[in-house]
N, CA, C and O atoms as a CHARMM CRD file, in Angstrom:
* protein
*
  324
    1    1 LYS  N    113.07100 -31.29700 187.54400 PROA 1      0.00000
    2    1 LYS  CA   114.02500 -30.45600 188.32300 PROA 1      0.00000
    3    1 LYS  C    113.61800 -29.10200 188.68200 PROA 1      0.00000
    4    1 LYS  O    113.18500 -28.42900 187.74700 PROA 1      0.00000
    5    2 ILE  N    113.66600 -28.50200 189.94800 PROA 2      0.00000
    6    2 ILE  CA   113.35400 -27.34200 190.49700 PROA 2      0.00000
    7    2 ILE  C    114.08500 -26.47000 190.03100 PROA 2      0.00000
    8    2 ILE  O    115.19700 -26.87900 189.69800 PROA 2      0.00000
    9    3 ILE  N    113.82600 -25.10600 189.83300 PROA 3      0.00000
   10    3 ILE  CA   114.51700 -24.24400 189.25100 PROA 3      0.00000
   11    3 ILE  C    114.26600 -23.09700 189.53000 PROA 3      0.00000
   12    3 ILE  O    113.17000 -22.67200 189.16400 PROA 3      0.00000
   13    4 GLY  N    115.10500 -22.27000 190.21000 PROA 4      0.00000
   14    4 GLY  CA   114.80300 -21.11100 191.04700 PROA 4      0.00000
   15    4 GLY  C    115.26100 -20.60000 192.42200 PROA 4      0.00000
   16    4 GLY  O    116.40600 -20.15700 192.32300 PROA 4      0.00000
   17    5 THR  N    114.86700 -20.52300 193.43300 PROA 5      0.00000
   18    5 THR  CA   115.50300 -19.80700 194.69200 PROA 5      0.00000
   19    5 THR  C    114.25800 -20.77300 195.50000 PROA 5      0.00000
   20    5 THR  O    113.18400 -21.28600 195.18700 PROA 5      0.00000
   21    6 ARG  N    115.23600 -20.65100 196.87700 PROA 6      0.00000
   22    6 ARG  CA   114.38400 -21.90600 197.92700 PROA 6      0.00000
   23    6 ARG  C    112.90500 -20.70600 198.19400 PROA 6      0.00000
   24    6 ARG  O    112.81900 -19.48200 198.09600 PROA 6      0.00000
   25    7 THR  N    111.88000 -21.82000 198.57100 PROA 7      0.00000
   26    7 THR  CA   110.49500 -21.23400 198.90400 PROA 7      0.00000
   27    7 THR  C    110.89300 -20.69500 200.19300 PROA 7      0.00000
   28    7 THR  O    111.99600 -20.78900 200.73200 PROA 7      0.00000
   29    8 MET  N    109.53900 -19.95000 200.73500 PROA 8      0.00000
   30    8 MET  CA   109.96200 -19.42800 201.90500 PROA 8      0.00000
   31    8 MET  C    109.34300 -20.21500 203.24200 PROA 8      0.00000
   32    8 MET  O    109.42100 -19.93400 204.43800 PROA 8      0.00000
   33    9 GLY  N    108.77500 -21.18300 202.62500 PROA 9      0.00000
   34    9 GLY  CA   108.50300 -22.58100 203.75000 PROA 9      0.00000
   35    9 GLY  C    107.13100 -22.36800 204.72200 PROA 9      0.00000
   36    9 GLY  O    107.15000 -22.95600 205.80300 PROA 9      0.00000
   37   10 ALA  N    106.16000 -21.70300 204.44600 PROA 10     0.00000
   38   10 ALA  CA   105.36100 -21.28000 205.06500 PROA 10     0.00000
   39   10 ALA  C    103.79200 -22.06200 204.52100 PROA 10     0.00000
   40   10 ALA  O    102.80000 -21.56900 203.98400 PROA 10     0.00000
   41   11 GLN  N    104.06200 -23.24600 204.87100 PROA 11     0.00000
   42   11 GLN  CA   102.71800 -24.17100 204.92900 PROA 11     0.00000
   43   11 GLN  C    101.80500 -24.58300 205.58400 PROA 11     0.00000
   44   11 GLN  O    100.93700 -25.35200 205.17100 PROA 11     0.00000
   45   12 THR  N    101.90500 -24.03000 206.90400 PROA 12     0.00000
   46   12 THR  CA   100.72200 -24.38200 207.53200 PROA 12     0.00000
   47   12 THR  C     99.31200 -23.19400 207.07400 PROA 12     0.00000
   48   12 THR  O     99.46100 -21.97200 207.07000 PROA 12     0.00000
   49   13 GLY  N     98.35900 -23.71400 206.81700 PROA 13     0.00000
   50   13 GLY  CA    97.30700 -23.00200 206.53300 PROA 13     0.00000
   51   13 GLY  C     96.21500 -22.79600 207.48800 PROA 13     0.00000
   52   13 GLY  O     96.10800 -23.45200 208.52300 PROA 13     0.00000
   53   14 ILE  N     95.10900 -21.53100 206.98800 PROA 14     0.00000
   54   14 ILE  CA    93.80300 -21.53200 207.91300 PROA 14     0.00000
   55   14 ILE  C     92.79800 -22.13400 207.23100 PROA 14     0.00000
   56   14 ILE  O     92.48200 -21.73300 206.11100 PROA 14     0.00000
   57   15 GLN  N     92.33500 -22.91100 207.68400 PROA 15     0.00000
   58   15 GLN  CA    91.05600 -23.35400 207.06800 PROA 15     0.00000
   59   15 GLN  C     89.79400 -22.25000 207.52300 PROA 15     0.00000
   60   15 GLN  O     89.32600 -21.75100 206.49900 PROA 15     0.00000
   61   16 GLU  N     89.41500 -21.96200 208.22400 PROA 16     0.00000
   62   16 GLU  CA    88.09100 -21.07000 208.33400 PROA 16     0.00000
   63   16 GLU  C     88.59300 -19.97400 209.61800 PROA 16     0.00000
   64   16 GLU  O     89.58200 -20.04200 210.34800 PROA 16     0.00000
   65   17 ASP  N     87.56700 -19.03200 209.56800 PROA 17     0.00000
   66   17 ASP  CA    87.95000 -18.42800 210.87600 PROA 17     0.00000
   67   17 ASP  C     86.89800 -18.16500 211.68700 PROA 17     0.00000
   68   17 ASP  O     86.00200 -18.95500 211.38600 PROA 17     0.00000
   69   18 ARG  N     86.60700 -17.54800 212.44400 PROA 18     0.00000
   70   18 ARG  CA    85.44200 -17.26900 213.41800 PROA 18     0.00000
   71   18 ARG  C     85.36800 -15.81700 213.77800 PROA 18     0.00000
   72   18 ARG  O     86.31300 -15.21100 214.28300 PROA 18     0.00000
   73   19 THR  N     84.18100 -15.27400 213.49200 PROA 19     0.00000
   74   19 THR  CA    83.83000 -13.80200 213.59500 PROA 19     0.00000
   75   19 THR  C     83.37300 -13.68700 215.03300 PROA 19     0.00000
   76   19 THR  O     82.57800 -14.51300 215.48100 PROA 19     0.00000
   77   20 LEU  N     83.89300 -12.59100 215.85700 PROA 20     0.00000
   78   20 LEU  CA    83.42200 -12.27000 217.18100 PROA 20     0.00000
   79   20 LEU  C     82.34900 -10.93200 217.06200 PROA 20     0.00000
   80   20 LEU  O     82.24000 -10.23900 216.05100 PROA 20     0.00000
   81   21 MET  N     81.70400 -10.76600 218.14000 PROA 21     0.00000
   82   21 MET  CA    80.70700  -9.97500 218.31400 PROA 21     0.00000
   83   21 MET  C     80.83200  -8.78800 217.75800 PROA 21     0.00000
   84   21 MET  O     79.94300  -8.04900 217.33500 PROA 21     0.00000
   85   22 ASN  N     82.51500  -8.56400 217.78400 PROA 22     0.00000
   86   22 ASN  CA    82.82100  -7.14900 217.60200 PROA 22     0.00000
   87   22 ASN  C     82.88800  -6.31700 216.25200 PROA 22     0.00000
   88   22 ASN  O     82.80400  -5.09700 216.10500 PROA 22     0.00000
   89   23 GLY  N     83.10900  -7.59100 215.05200 PROA 23     0.00000
   90   23 GLY  CA    83.50600  -7.70500 213.79200 PROA 23     0.00000
   91   23 GLY  C     84.71300  -8.31700 213.76800 PROA 23     0.00000
   92   23 GLY  O     85.19000  -8.77400 212.72900 PROA 23     0.00000
   93   24 GLY  N     85.12700  -8.35500 214.58500 PROA 24     0.00000
   94   24 GLY  CA    86.63700  -8.91200 214.38300 PROA 24     0.00000
   95   24 GLY  C     86.61300 -10.55600 214.34900 PROA 24     0.00000
   96   24 GLY  O     85.56500 -11.12700 214.65200 PROA 24     0.00000
   97   25 SER  N     87.75900 -11.29900 213.98200 PROA 25     0.00000
   98   25 SER  CA    87.91000 -12.72200 213.64200 PROA 25     0.00000
   99   25 SER  C     89.36100 -13.03800 214.49000 PROA 25     0.00000
  100   25 SER  O     90.34800 -12.33300 214.70000 PROA 25     0.00000
  101   26 VAL  N     88.89700 -14.89800 215.00300 PROA 26     0.00000
  102   26 VAL  CA    89.89300 -15.09800 215.18300 PROA 26     0.00000
  103   26 VAL  C     90.33000 -16.26100 214.09500 PROA 26     0.00000
  104   26 VAL  O     89.45500 -16.74400 213.37700 PROA 26     0.00000
  105   27 THR  N     91.67200 -16.69400 213.98800 PROA 27     0.00000
  106   27 THR  CA    91.84400 -18.22700 213.05000 PROA 27     0.00000
  107   27 THR  C     92.94300 -18.78900 213.51600 PROA 27     0.00000
  108   27 THR  O     93.78500 -18.21000 214.20300 PROA 27     0.00000
  109   28 ALA  N     92.98000 -20.15100 213.09600 PROA 28     0.00000
  110   28 ALA  CA    93.87800 -21.20900 214.12900 PROA 28     0.00000
  111   28 ALA  C     94.17100 -22.17100 213.01400 PROA 28     0.00000
  112   28 ALA  O     93.38100 -22.69400 212.22800 PROA 28     0.00000
  113   29 PRO  N     95.75300 -22.31900 213.13500 PROA 29     0.00000
  114   29 PRO  CA    96.26200 -23.25700 212.02100 PROA 29     0.00000
  115   29 PRO  C     95.30500 -24.40400 211.57300 PROA 29     0.00000
  116   29 PRO  O     94.94800 -25.06900 212.54600 PROA 29     0.00000
  117   30 GLY  N     94.67900 -24.92000 210.15300 PROA 30     0.00000
  118   30 GLY  CA    93.68900 -25.65100 210.04600 PROA 30     0.00000
  119   30 GLY  C     94.57500 -26.89200 209.29800 PROA 30     0.00000
  120   30 GLY  O     93.88800 -27.90500 209.43400 PROA 30     0.00000
  121   31 TYR  N     95.46400 -27.13000 208.77300 PROA 31     0.00000
  122   31 TYR  CA    96.33300 -27.89700 208.10600 PROA 31     0.00000
  123   31 TYR  C     97.65500 -27.88300 207.77000 PROA 31     0.00000
  124   31 TYR  O     97.93900 -26.71700 207.49500 PROA 31     0.00000
  125   32 ARG  N     98.46500 -28.48900 207.67200 PROA 32     0.00000
  126   32 ARG  CA   100.14100 -28.52900 207.42200 PROA 32     0.00000
  127   32 ARG  C    100.60100 -30.09800 206.59100 PROA 32     0.00000
  128   32 ARG  O     99.95200 -31.12800 206.41200 PROA 32     0.00000
  129   33 ARG  N    101.78300 -29.77000 206.27000 PROA 33     0.00000
  130   33 ARG  CA   102.21400 -31.11900 205.56900 PROA 33     0.00000
  131   33 ARG  C    103.35200 -31.54900 206.68100 PROA 33     0.00000
  132   33 ARG  O    104.06300 -30.79500 207.34500 PROA 33     0.00000
  133   34 PHE  N    103.31200 -32.94200 206.68400 PROA 34     0.00000
  134   34 PHE  CA   103.87700 -33.55500 207.82100 PROA 34     0.00000
  135   34 PHE  C    104.27600 -34.88300 207.25500 PROA 34     0.00000
  136   34 PHE  O    103.34000 -35.56600 206.84000 PROA 34     0.00000
  137   35 ASP  N    105.57600 -35.42300 207.15000 PROA 35     0.00000
  138   35 ASP  CA   106.26800 -36.78100 207.39600 PROA 35     0.00000
  139   35 ASP  C    105.51200 -37.87900 207.72400 PROA 35     0.00000
  140   35 ASP  O    105.81400 -37.96800 208.91400 PROA 35     0.00000
  141   36 ARG  N    104.58200 -38.96900 207.47500 PROA 36     0.00000
  142   36 ARG  CA   103.76300 -39.83900 208.23500 PROA 36     0.00000
  143   36 ARG  C    104.89100 -40.52400 209.23600 PROA 36     0.00000
  144   36 ARG  O    104.83300 -40.58500 210.46400 PROA 36     0.00000
  145   37 LYS  N    105.78400 -40.95000 208.48800 PROA 37     0.00000
  146   37 LYS  CA   107.14900 -41.67300 209.04900 PROA 37     0.00000
  147   37 LYS  C    107.60700 -40.99900 210.30200 PROA 37     0.00000
  148   37 LYS  O    107.73800 -41.67100 211.32500 PROA 37     0.00000
  149   38 THR  N    107.75200 -40.26600 210.29800 PROA 38     0.00000
  150   38 THR  CA   108.72100 -39.74000 211.55400 PROA 38     0.00000
  151   38 THR  C    107.52700 -38.38500 212.05500 PROA 38     0.00000
  152   38 THR  O    108.04700 -37.55000 212.79400 PROA 38     0.00000
  153   39 GLY  N    106.84200 -38.27200 211.89600 PROA 39     0.00000
  154   39 GLY  CA   105.62300 -37.42000 212.39800 PROA 39     0.00000
  155   39 GLY  C    106.58600 -35.59600 212.01900 PROA 39     0.00000
  156   39 GLY  O    106.02000 -34.58300 212.43100 PROA 39     0.00000
  157   40 GLU  N    107.38800 -35.51200 211.57400 PROA 40     0.00000
  158   40 GLU  CA   107.62200 -34.47700 211.42600 PROA 40     0.00000
  159   40 GLU  C    107.26000 -33.60700 210.54900 PROA 40     0.00000
  160   40 GLU  O    107.04000 -34.13500 209.45900 PROA 40     0.00000
  161   41 LEU  N    107.02900 -31.93300 210.58200 PROA 41     0.00000
  162   41 LEU  CA   106.55700 -30.80600 209.81200 PROA 41     0.00000
  163   41 LEU  C    107.79700 -31.29100 208.38900 PROA 41     0.00000
  164   41 LEU  O    108.98000 -31.60100 208.53200 PROA 41     0.00000
  165   42 ILE  N    107.07400 -31.21100 207.21400 PROA 42     0.00000
  166   42 ILE  CA   107.88600 -30.88000 205.77600 PROA 42     0.00000
  167   42 ILE  C    107.49800 -29.39400 205.10900 PROA 42     0.00000
  168   42 ILE  O    106.44300 -28.86400 204.75800 PROA 42     0.00000
  169   43 VAL  N    108.96700 -28.98600 205.12100 PROA 43     0.00000
  170   43 VAL  CA   108.77600 -27.51000 204.62800 PROA 43     0.00000
  171   43 VAL  C    108.27700 -26.77300 205.43500 PROA 43     0.00000
  172   43 VAL  O    109.19300 -25.95900 205.55500 PROA 43     0.00000
  173   44 GLU  N    107.35300 -26.37300 206.21600 PROA 44     0.00000
  174   44 GLU  CA   107.39800 -25.23300 207.01200 PROA 44     0.00000
  175   44 GLU  C    108.69400 -25.10200 207.95800 PROA 44     0.00000
  176   44 GLU  O    109.07500 -25.77400 208.91600 PROA 44     0.00000
  177   45 ASN  N    109.38700 -23.61100 207.10400 PROA 45     0.00000
  178   45 ASN  CA   109.91000 -22.75600 208.25100 PROA 45     0.00000
  179   45 ASN  C    111.51000 -23.14600 207.32400 PROA 45     0.00000
  180   45 ASN  O    112.53900 -22.54000 207.62200 PROA 45     0.00000
  181   46 LYS  N    111.49100 -24.31200 206.11200 PROA 46     0.00000
  182   46 LYS  CA   112.81100 -24.51600 205.49100 PROA 46     0.00000
  183   46 LYS  C    112.81100 -24.28100 204.27200 PROA 46     0.00000
  184   46 LYS  O    113.74400 -24.04100 203.50700 PROA 46     0.00000
  185   47 GLY  N    111.13800 -24.39900 204.01800 PROA 47     0.00000
  186   47 GLY  CA   111.16000 -24.51100 202.20800 PROA 47     0.00000
  187   47 GLY  C    111.71800 -25.25600 201.37800 PROA 47     0.00000
  188   47 GLY  O    112.70400 -25.89500 201.74500 PROA 47     0.00000
  189   48 VAL  N    111.33700 -25.34700 200.32400 PROA 48     0.00000
  190   48 VAL  CA   112.11000 -26.30100 199.50100 PROA 48     0.00000
  191   48 VAL  C    112.92500 -25.77100 198.43700 PROA 48     0.00000
  192   48 VAL  O    112.57300 -24.98800 197.55500 PROA 48     0.00000
  193   49 GLU  N    114.45500 -26.47600 198.69000 PROA 49     0.00000
  194   49 GLU  CA   115.57100 -26.39000 198.17200 PROA 49     0.00000
  195   49 GLU  C    115.45600 -26.43200 196.58600 PROA 49     0.00000
  196   49 GLU  O    114.78600 -27.38600 196.18900 PROA 49     0.00000
  197   50 PRO  N    115.95600 -25.61700 195.61600 PROA 50     0.00000
  198   50 PRO  CA   115.66600 -26.15000 194.35800 PROA 50     0.00000
  199   50 PRO  C    116.90000 -26.88600 193.75300 PROA 50     0.00000
  200   50 PRO  O    117.99100 -26.59400 194.24200 PROA 50     0.00000
  201   51 ASP  N    116.86000 -27.78800 192.77000 PROA 51     0.00000
  202   51 ASP  CA   117.92100 -28.52800 192.21400 PROA 51     0.00000
  203   51 ASP  C    119.05600 -27.62500 191.20900 PROA 51     0.00000
  204   51 ASP  O    120.20800 -27.95500 190.93000 PROA 51     0.00000
  205   52 ILE  N    118.55700 -26.79800 190.92300 PROA 52     0.00000
  206   52 ILE  CA   119.67500 -25.71800 189.91600 PROA 52     0.00000
  207   52 ILE  C    118.95500 -24.13200 190.60500 PROA 52     0.00000
  208   52 ILE  O    117.78000 -23.82900 190.39500 PROA 52     0.00000
  209   53 THR  N    120.18100 -23.01500 191.66200 PROA 53     0.00000
  210   53 THR  CA   119.62300 -22.27500 192.18800 PROA 53     0.00000
  211   53 THR  C    119.93800 -21.07900 190.67900 PROA 53     0.00000
  212   53 THR  O    120.99500 -20.86000 190.08900 PROA 53     0.00000
  213   54 VAL  N    118.62100 -20.53600 190.45300 PROA 54     0.00000
  214   54 VAL  CA   118.91200 -19.51500 189.61900 PROA 54     0.00000
  215   54 VAL  C    118.03300 -17.92800 190.31500 PROA 54     0.00000
  216   54 VAL  O    116.84900 -18.19500 190.52100 PROA 54     0.00000
  217   55 ASP  N    118.29800 -16.81000 190.59100 PROA 55     0.00000
  218   55 ASP  CA   117.56600 -15.78100 191.35900 PROA 55     0.00000
  219   55 ASP  C    117.08000 -14.44700 189.86300 PROA 55     0.00000
  220   55 ASP  O    117.62900 -13.81800 188.95800 PROA 55     0.00000
  221   56 ASN  N    116.09100 -14.60100 190.30500 PROA 56     0.00000
  222   56 ASN  CA   115.62700 -13.32100 189.32700 PROA 56     0.00000
  223   56 ASN  C    116.27300 -11.83200 189.82600 PROA 56     0.00000
  224   56 ASN  O    115.70100 -11.23200 190.73600 PROA 56     0.00000
  225   57 THR  N    117.30600 -11.34500 189.28800 PROA 57     0.00000
  226   57 THR  CA   117.65100 -10.45700 189.99800 PROA 57     0.00000
  227   57 THR  C    116.52400  -9.12900 189.58100 PROA 57     0.00000
  228   57 THR  O    115.52100  -9.08900 188.86800 PROA 57     0.00000
  229   58 PRO  N    117.16100  -8.23300 190.31100 PROA 58     0.00000
  230   58 PRO  CA   116.28000  -6.85400 189.67200 PROA 58     0.00000
  231   58 PRO  C    116.44800  -5.99700 187.99900 PROA 58     0.00000
  232   58 PRO  O    115.63000  -5.52900 187.20700 PROA 58     0.00000
  233   59 ASP  N    118.15700  -6.13100 188.02600 PROA 59     0.00000
  234   59 ASP  CA   117.87200  -5.58900 186.71600 PROA 59     0.00000
  235   59 ASP  C    117.39700  -6.38200 185.29000 PROA 59     0.00000
  236   59 ASP  O    117.07900  -5.90400 184.20100 PROA 59     0.00000
  237   60 LEU  N    117.47300  -7.64700 185.70200 PROA 60     0.00000
  238   60 LEU  CA   116.85000  -8.36700 184.56900 PROA 60     0.00000
  239   60 LEU  C    115.44800  -8.17900 184.59500 PROA 60     0.00000
  240   60 LEU  O    114.79300  -8.00300 183.56800 PROA 60     0.00000
  241   61 ILE  N    115.02000  -8.20700 185.60400 PROA 61     0.00000
  242   61 ILE  CA   113.01700  -7.82600 185.98900 PROA 61     0.00000
  243   61 ILE  C    113.12200  -6.50500 184.98500 PROA 61     0.00000
  244   61 ILE  O    112.55200  -6.53100 183.89300 PROA 61     0.00000
  245   62 LEU  N    113.76900  -5.52600 185.35600 PROA 62     0.00000
  246   62 LEU  CA   113.74800  -4.59200 184.50800 PROA 62     0.00000
  247   62 LEU  C    113.63700  -4.51300 183.29100 PROA 62     0.00000
  248   62 LEU  O    112.73400  -3.88400 182.73800 PROA 62     0.00000
  249   63 GLN  N    114.63900  -5.20800 182.63900 PROA 63     0.00000
  250   63 GLN  CA   114.53200  -5.64000 181.17500 PROA 63     0.00000
  251   63 GLN  C    113.43100  -6.25200 180.82300 PROA 63     0.00000
  252   63 GLN  O    113.37400  -6.32500 179.59500 PROA 63     0.00000
  253   64 GLY  N    112.61700  -6.67900 181.29600 PROA 64     0.00000
  254   64 GLY  CA   111.94600  -7.44600 180.95500 PROA 64     0.00000
  255   64 GLY  C    111.93500  -9.36200 180.99700 PROA 64     0.00000
  256   64 GLY  O    111.10400 -10.16600 180.57400 PROA 64     0.00000
  257   65 ARG  N    113.12200  -9.52800 181.63300 PROA 65     0.00000
  258   65 ARG  CA   113.62900 -10.85300 181.36300 PROA 65     0.00000
  259   65 ARG  C    113.31400 -11.94700 182.65600 PROA 65     0.00000
  260   65 ARG  O    112.87300 -11.37700 183.65400 PROA 65     0.00000
  261   66 ASP  N    113.42600 -12.96100 182.73800 PROA 66     0.00000
  262   66 ASP  CA   112.96800 -14.01200 183.62100 PROA 66     0.00000
  263   66 ASP  C    114.10200 -14.94200 183.59700 PROA 66     0.00000
  264   66 ASP  O    114.06400 -15.74000 182.66100 PROA 66     0.00000
  265   67 ALA  N    115.18500 -15.04600 184.45900 PROA 67     0.00000
  266   67 ALA  CA   116.64900 -15.51700 184.06900 PROA 67     0.00000
  267   67 ALA  C    116.38800 -17.19000 184.71200 PROA 67     0.00000
  268   67 ALA  O    117.08200 -18.12200 184.30700 PROA 67     0.00000
  269   68 GLN  N    115.34300 -17.37000 185.70800 PROA 68     0.00000
  270   68 GLN  CA   114.83700 -18.72200 186.12400 PROA 68     0.00000
  271   68 GLN  C    113.98000 -19.71400 184.93400 PROA 68     0.00000
  272   68 GLN  O    114.06800 -20.93800 184.84200 PROA 68     0.00000
  273   69 LEU  N    113.11500 -18.76600 184.04500 PROA 69     0.00000
  274   69 LEU  CA   112.22800 -19.30800 182.95800 PROA 69     0.00000
  275   69 LEU  C    113.42100 -19.68500 181.90100 PROA 69     0.00000
  276   69 LEU  O    113.40000 -20.85600 181.52300 PROA 69     0.00000
  277   70 GLU  N    114.34200 -18.94400 181.43200 PROA 70     0.00000
  278   70 GLU  CA   115.22900 -18.85800 180.75900 PROA 70     0.00000
  279   70 GLU  C    116.00600 -19.89000 181.02500 PROA 70     0.00000
  280   70 GLU  O    115.94900 -20.77400 180.17000 PROA 70     0.00000
  281   71 THR  N    116.91700 -20.14000 182.17200 PROA 71     0.00000
  282   71 THR  CA   117.34800 -21.21300 182.21700 PROA 71     0.00000
  283   71 THR  C    116.68700 -22.81000 182.50000 PROA 71     0.00000
  284   71 THR  O    117.34000 -23.83400 182.70600 PROA 71     0.00000
  285   72 ALA  N    115.36600 -22.68500 182.44800 PROA 72     0.00000
  286   72 ALA  CA   114.23600 -23.66800 182.10300 PROA 72     0.00000
  287   72 ALA  C    114.46000 -23.96700 180.71800 PROA 72     0.00000
  288   72 ALA  O    114.99100 -25.03700 180.42300 PROA 72     0.00000
  289   73 VAL  N    114.15000 -23.22400 179.92100 PROA 73     0.00000
  290   73 VAL  CA   114.35100 -23.41800 178.64000 PROA 73     0.00000
  291   73 VAL  C    115.78900 -23.73900 177.91600 PROA 73     0.00000
  292   73 VAL  O    115.93500 -24.57700 177.02600 PROA 73     0.00000
  293   74 LYS  N    116.66900 -23.03300 178.38800 PROA 74     0.00000
  294   74 LYS  CA   118.05200 -23.67800 178.13800 PROA 74     0.00000
  295   74 LYS  C    117.75000 -25.18500 178.62200 PROA 74     0.00000
  296   74 LYS  O    117.66200 -26.09400 177.79700 PROA 74     0.00000
  297   75 ILE  N    117.61500 -25.37500 179.84400 PROA 75     0.00000
  298   75 ILE  CA   118.36500 -26.80400 180.25400 PROA 75     0.00000
  299   75 ILE  C    117.37700 -27.78800 179.28200 PROA 75     0.00000
  300   75 ILE  O    117.92400 -28.71500 178.68600 PROA 75     0.00000
  301   76 LEU  N    115.76200 -27.55300 179.11300 PROA 76     0.00000
  302   76 LEU  CA   114.97600 -28.32100 178.23300 PROA 76     0.00000
  303   76 LEU  C    115.25300 -28.45800 176.74200 PROA 76     0.00000
  304   76 LEU  O    114.84500 -29.43100 176.10900 PROA 76     0.00000
  305   77 LEU  N    115.75800 -27.74500 176.34400 PROA 77     0.00000
  306   77 LEU  CA   116.57500 -27.43900 175.06800 PROA 77     0.00000
  307   77 LEU  C    117.53300 -28.29900 174.78700 PROA 77     0.00000
  308   77 LEU  O    117.65000 -28.91100 173.72600 PROA 77     0.00000
  309   78 GLU  N    118.37700 -28.37700 175.91300 PROA 78     0.00000
  310   78 GLU  CA   119.83300 -29.38300 175.87600 PROA 78     0.00000
  311   78 GLU  C    119.31500 -30.81900 176.13500 PROA 78     0.00000
  312   78 GLU  O    120.11300 -31.75100 176.03900 PROA 78     0.00000
  313   79 GLN  N    118.30000 -30.99800 176.38900 PROA 79     0.00000
  314   79 GLN  CA   117.47400 -32.66700 176.77700 PROA 79     0.00000
  315   79 GLN  C    116.93000 -32.47700 175.66500 PROA 79     0.00000
  316   79 GLN  O    116.93700 -33.63600 175.25100 PROA 79     0.00000
  317   80 LEU  N    116.60400 -32.06200 175.10800 PROA 80     0.00000
  318   80 LEU  CA   116.08600 -32.46600 173.45600 PROA 80     0.00000
  319   80 LEU  C    116.44300 -33.09800 172.52000 PROA 80     0.00000
  320   80 LEU  O    115.84200 -33.81900 171.72400 PROA 80     0.00000
  321   81 LYS  N    117.93200 -32.67100 172.68400 PROA 81     0.00000
  322   81 LYS  CA   119.00900 -32.81700 171.79600 PROA 81     0.00000
  323   81 LYS  C    119.56900 -34.39600 171.70300 PROA 81     0.00000
  324   81 LYS  O    120.51200 -34.67400 170.96200 PROA 81     0.00000
């Protein structure tokens, strides 16, 4: 199970860059994830939707708590019973 919030969906990556004469650089997309059956991008600009949505709110973070981890531990302990 995926517990947390939807990921941002940035899956296209840069493999290498080219250095220019002036010291700058140019990059281009080098890889991404796609569905071989449909030819469509997977995850890109969509993210991954969790099975159980739990947000780590600022107030809990300031208390040193992790609501996502706490939820995962709770679910795993229930499954162990």
